Phi, psi and omega in degrees: 000136176259111184267099176248032181241002189240359184058034174272187189254127182251019180243171176279149172298166181291162176298326179296320178293317179298319180293320179297324179291314182297323188259012182297134179276106184297340178297341180292341178293348181282356185229148172293159183271349179297139177265090189299314187299331183256355182067028182257152185292316186185172176295330181291314179294325177294316179297317178298321178300318179288320183293318183262355182057048180233140179309130182302330179299333184269012183250133174254149173231143182203181182278069185082165178295333179298324178294316181293320178296316180297314180299318181296310182295314181298318183295306188284333178279354177248008175253106180092186185270342183278112184242025184263135175232131175264133179228160178296151179302310177258110183200177182297130181303334185299327182303309180294322183299315183287332174289320178301326183298336178243025178059037175283162179253115182257125175237146182262142168253149191286152167236148187237139175281121181229112182054243185257027181208170166255153185210150168276144170260105195298315182295322178295319179295316180297321178295320180296319179296318178296325180287313185278329183047059183289160173290321180231139169242118181259125174248129176249117185215108355293156184266138175256121021253004190280335175086359180272157180221174176258146169286163179298324178294319178296318180298314180296324179297316179295311183300319181293339187267345187279156175299150183300329183281352176271125177268127178266121178252121182249116176269107181249039182304326184253010191295329183292344175287341185276311189203152173279343184277112178240021182295337180297334180298315178301316180300316185292310186286341175276338183264328187239132181261011181238043183222142174230124180245122184251134175229174185212159173267005189277328191263281182300320183271358168061037181233054181297331179287347178284333183054068181221119177232165178211159183210168180230138182233157176297163184264132175079202181058224180282350189288331179298315178293321179298318181295325177297327177285318191278328186277148177269125187296318186272000177106203190226214183263119186300314181293314180302319181296317181293321178292324177297317178297318178299320179294318180296338177270003186251040189303320183299319180298313185284335174291329175292320174300316180298327178294318177299320179293322179295321176299322179295318178302315180296321179297312180299318181296316184288319188263324182267326183297341181268354182286143178301129178083357179255152176212128179254125183267144177296135182224144174242024180241192181266027177213168179223144180255130182231129173272141183220161176293126183302334180296343181262002188302308183297321179294319178294315180299317180294318181296319178293319180297322179295334179267002186061044177237145173236130169236164185265116174270118185288144179243353184292148177305141178076347173228028181278003173247030183235153171233141178255125185242122175292137178278120184248209178291163185303318182290327176293315180298320180295318181295318179298314180300314179297323179296316178297316180300316182296316180292318184291332186260007177293000000 
């Protein structure tokens, strides 16, 4: 079965990751990963500190970005009486789920379909935050399932506008597909003490089975207490950390993967976007959202099943005539495109 419904990775890990796995010293399992003498969390957090030029104290490590998001939401929604979190209208179901676990109140802010994309209206969002004054504002950039993202300037503009008591949580699980430039993260976390930015090794680096995520937080304020809650004193997984570092050193490999995905985006736009009743949305993530005629849903589902392929048919209101397709290897992308063409042109 070819799973193009989960936004997982359909390519091989880099040679550097494979070599790190083959040559791993099993004797290292006899020791915790915390660097006691320096008061540092682990070799992974130290490497991230050097890579992003951010104080190691401001770096979180966790069991994937989902772990960091859950810890963030649970912590801040249980401190004080304000239990409201704002999330995008079209977004990952997990956000509401983790707020529900601590009896949080989740409210949606709108996203608008504009030409070939979905978009936030920044001034409207900033006004809504001032009106609602939520405990948490969650930004997903790029957003799942719509594929749209914020520029670094837009992100900084939003963060600068929110009340100090509102914590801005930025889910950047797919951000590395957008740009290699992450210098804005340092600017944001050094300037604002009410921000948490979460990233993962699961998407761009294609290691979801490793369960390794990392994040950056503002300095001071409530964040020192939050970090004492969120960080593991004795460290993390020694093997996962070494493989994570190897992946972060493999930029050329993963940029080639991103190039294949970009070719797929262009193919879908050129070949599927012109079909009657179809619309291909611009995406900066490892998936693409396509609107299709609902009358073709059963035929599309049957055709994909016959090919042993799965794509995600959306059920949410206002996007229930859309399918989200993970961008895979070139031959997978070609087969999916051909399958849609065959069904649409019958």
